[in-house]
BAPA-441630 format. One record per residue: residue in one letter; x negated, y, z of N, C-alpha, C in turn. Coordinates in steps of 0.1 Angstrom, whole numbers, plus 5000, padded with zeros to 4 digits. Example, Ala and Ser with C-alpha at 12.3 -4.5 7.8 and 13.67 -1.06 7.14 Angstrom:
2
ATOM  bami  n_east  n_north  n_up  ca_east  ca_north  ca_up  c_east  c_north  c_up
ATOM     a    4868     4943  5078     4877      4955   5078    4868     4967  5078
ATOM     s    4872     4978  5071     4863      4989   5071    4871     5000  5079
END
This chain:
78
ATOM  bami  n_east  n_north  n_up  ca_east  ca_north  ca_up  c_east  c_north  c_up
ATOM     m    3410     9476  2330     3405      9464   2324    3390     9467  2320
ATOM     n    3381     9459  2325     3367      9461   2322    3364     9456  2308
ATOM     t    3352     9458  2304     3347      9455   2290    3348     9440  2288
ATOM     a    3344     9432  2298     3344      9417   2296    3358     9412  2294
ATOM     d    3367     9417  2302     3381      9413   2301    3387     9418  2287
ATOM     k    3383     9430  2283     3388      9435   2270    3383     9426  2259
ATOM     n    3370     9422  2260     3364      9414   2249    3371     9400  2249
ATOM     k    3374     9394  2261     3381      9381   2261    3395     9383  2255
ATOM     r    3402     9393  2258     3416      9395   2253    3415     9397  2238
ATOM     e    3405     9404  2233     3403      9406   2218    3401     9393  2211
ATOM     l    3393     9384  2218     3390      9371   2212    3403     9362  2212
ATOM     l    3411     9363  2223     3424      9356   2223    3433     9361  2211
ATOM     i    3433     9373  2209     3442      9379   2198    3436     9375  2185
ATOM     e    3423     9376  2183     3417      9372   2170    3419     9358  2166
ATOM     v    3417     9349  2176     3419      9334   2173    3434     9332  2170
ATOM     a    3443     9338  2178     3457      9336   2175    3461     9341  2162
ATOM     r    3456     9352  2158     3459      9358   2145    3454     9349  2133
ATOM     l    3442     9344  2135     3436      9335   2124    3444     9322  2123
ATOM     y    3448     9317  2135     3455      9304   2135    3470     9306  2130
ATOM     y    3477     9315  2136     3491      9316   2133    3495     9325  2121
ATOM     y    3487     9336  2118     3490      9344   2107    3483     9340  2094
ATOM     d    3470     9337  2096     3462      9333   2084    3463     9318  2081
ATOM     n    3469     9310  2090     3470      9296   2089    3457     9288  2087
ATOM     l    3447     9293  2094     3434      9286   2093    3434     9274  2103
ATOM     k    3427     9264  2099     3426      9252   2108    3416     9256  2119
ATOM     q    3418     9249  2131     3409      9252   2142    3395     9251  2139
ATOM     q    3391     9241  2131     3377      9239   2128    3371     9251  2120
ATOM     k    3380     9256  2110     3376      9268   2102    3374     9280  2111
ATOM     i    3383     9282  2121     3382      9293   2130    3369     9292  2138
ATOM     a    3366     9280  2143     3354      9277   2151    3342     9280  2143
ATOM     d    3342     9276  2130     3330      9279   2122    3328     9294  2119
ATOM     r    3339     9300  2117     3339      9315   2114    3334     9323  2126
ATOM     l    3338     9319  2138     3335      9326   2150    3323     9320  2157
ATOM     n    3318     9309  2152     3306      9303   2157    3308     9299  2172
ATOM     i    3319     9292  2175     3322      9287   2188    3327     9273  2186
ATOM     p    3326     9264  2196     3331      9250   2195    3346     9249  2192
ATOM     r    3349     9239  2184     3363      9237   2180    3372     9235  2192
ATOM     s    3366     9228  2202     3374      9225   2215    3378     9238  2222
ATOM     s    3369     9248  2220     3372      9261   2227    3384     9268  2220
ATOM     i    3386     9266  2207     3397      9272   2200    3410     9267  2206
ATOM     s    3412     9254  2208     3424      9249   2214    3427     9255  2228
ATOM     r    3416     9256  2236     3418      9263   2249    3422     9277  2248
ATOM     i    3416     9284  2238     3419      9298   2236    3433     9300  2232
ATOM     l    3438     9292  2223     3452      9292   2218    3461     9290  2230
ATOM     s    3458     9280  2238     3467      9278   2250    3467     9290  2260
ATOM     k    3455     9296  2262     3454      9307   2271    3462     9319  2265
ATOM     a    3461     9321  2252     3469      9332   2245    3484     9330  2247
ATOM     h    3488     9318  2247     3502      9315   2249    3506     9318  2264
ATOM     k    3498     9313  2273     3500      9315   2287    3500     9330  2291
ATOM     e    3492     9338  2284     3491      9352   2288    3501     9360  2280
ATOM     g    3510     9354  2272     3520      9361   2265    3516     9368  2252
ATOM     i    3504     9365  2248     3499      9371   2235    3506     9364  2224
ATOM     v    3509     9351  2226     3516      9343   2216    3529     9338  2222
ATOM     e    3540     9340  2215     3553      9335   2219    3558     9326  2208
ATOM     i    3563     9315  2212     3569      9305   2202    3584     9306  2204
ATOM     i    3591     9309  2193     3605      9310   2193    3611     9300  2183
ATOM     i    3620     9292  2187     3626      9282   2178    3640     9287  2175
ATOM     h    3643     9290  2162     3656      9295   2158    3664     9283  2153
ATOM     c    3675     9280  2159     3683      9269   2154    3697     9271  2159
ATOM     v    3706     9265  2152     3720      9265   2155    3722     9253  2165
ATOM     p    3728     9256  2177     3730      9245   2186    3740     9234  2180
ATOM     s    3737     9222  2183     3745      9211   2178    3758     9211  2187
ATOM     t    3768     9205  2182     3780      9203   2189    3778     9196  2202
ATOM     s    3770     9185  2202     3767      9177   2214    3760     9186  2225
ATOM     s    3751     9194  2220     3744      9202   2230    3753     9213  2237
ATOM     i    3762     9218  2229     3772      9227   2234    3781     9220  2244
ATOM     l    3786     9208  2241     3794      9201   2250    3787     9197  2263
ATOM     i    3774     9194  2262     3767      9190   2274    3766     9203  2283
ATOM     k    3762     9214  2277     3761      9227   2284    3775     9231  2291
ATOM     y    3786     9229  2283     3799      9232   2288    3802     9223  2301
ATOM     k    3799     9210  2300     3801      9201   2311    3793     9205  2323
ATOM     e    3781     9209  2321     3772      9213   2332    3778     9226  2338
ATOM     l    3782     9236  2330     3788      9248   2336    3801     9245  2343
ATOM     k    3809     9237  2337     3822      9234   2343    3820     9227  2357
ATOM     g    3810     9218  2357     3807      9211   2370    3802     9220  2381
ATOM     s    3795     9231  2377     3790      9240   2387    3801     9249  2394
ATOM     f    3813     9249  2387     3824      9257   2393    3834     9249  2400
ATOM     n    3832     9236  2400     3842      9227   2407    3838     9225  2421
END
């Protein structure tokens, strides 16, 4: 990884950290890093696409979703 790529990756990590860990608004991050707010949104999307950020939703499946999945699986074996 060359220096430019390393710097881009570090920026992705820094923006993601400020947004997700420090709960800063995108405008506040843009002001702090002296880059346009619209770039922050693109940086966050890129961090997600590159696997730097993962979004996990923890929930208990509802009965209806379990039944739907059961019917789908049952249908694949018929």
